[in-house]
N, C-alpha and C positions, 0 to 999 in steps of 0.2 A: 504494500499500500504506499502510495506516495505521501510523504510528510506534508505536502502542500494542501492536501485535502483535509488534514486534521487541524491545521492552523487557521486562525483568522488571517484575513489579508494583511501581509507584512507591510504593505505600503499602498499609497493611493496612486492609482493609474487613472488620470482624468479622462473624461470623454473626449476632450480636445486632443490629447495625446494619442489615445487609442484610435480615434477616427483618422488622424494623420498617418499613423503606422499602417492602418488598413489600406489607405490610399497608396502609400509607398509600395506595399506588397502587391497590390493590384497592378501597379505600374511595372513591377518586376515580372509579373505573370507567373509567380511561383507561390502557391497557396501554402506550401510547407514552411515558408519563412516565419520565424519568430523574432522578436526584438530582444536582444540580450543586453542587459544593463550590468555594467561592471565597475568596480573601483580598482585603480592600479596605483602603484607608487609613482610619484612624480608630480609635476605641476608646481606652481609657486608656493603652495601651502602644504605640500607633503603627500597628498592623495589627489587623484583626479578621477572624474567620472568618464565613462566611455559608453558608446552605443554602437552596436553592430547587428547585422541581420545574421541569423544562424538557422540552419535546418535541423541541426542535431540537438536533441534534449539529452543532457547527461543525467544519470541516475540520481546524483545528488543536487540537481538544480531545483530551486523553488520556482513554481510556476504561478503566475497571476494572470487570469483571463478577464478581459473586458471587451465587449462588443465584438466578439469573434476574434479578437487578437490575443496572442499569448506572449507574455513577458517572461523572460528567463533570467534568474539570478543565481550565480554560483554561491557556495557556502561562505567563502572568504568575503565576497562583496556584501552578502546578505547581512552580516553583522553591522555594517556601516549604513545600510539603507533602510533598516527597520524603522518605520514611522515616517519615512520620507514621502514626498509627493512628486510624481513625475508629471509634468505638464508640457504643453506645446504652446508657445506664444508667437504671435506675429505682430511685429511693431516696427518703429523707425529703424531700429538696428538690425532688421532682418528677421527671418523666422528661425526658431530654434527650439529644441527640447530643453526644458529647464528642470533641474532637481532642487526642490526646497527641502532641505535636510535639517531636521531639528537636532540631530546628533553632532553636526559640525560645530566645533567650537570657534572656528574662524574660517572665513572664506576670502577669496580675492576678487578682484574686479572683474576677472573674465567669467566668473560664476561657474566654472567647471572644475575648480580646484578648491580643496578644503583641508583642514586639519581636525583630527578627532581627539 
């Protein structure tokens, strides 16, 4: 049994974000694609967020589904993303996925780097 089915949703995946991911997957023409969100070392504050499309779901991934789109999070990244919100915004600075993370003790101006 997948751990994701036993846990409440670890993070908020907004309608705006899930709808944009679905559009991108439709453009790619590959319904097997899922959005993988991860945290890696680097960036100006110690950690940075990343997004990539992935067809493969690993056994230890946490899955969050919204509007027919699946979000994947690996165990190492999961600990930093619990309680975060993944949103998609369109503004003067362009369109981008944004993570609002209450676990981050500090962030930097680029919005994709943080320290915990």
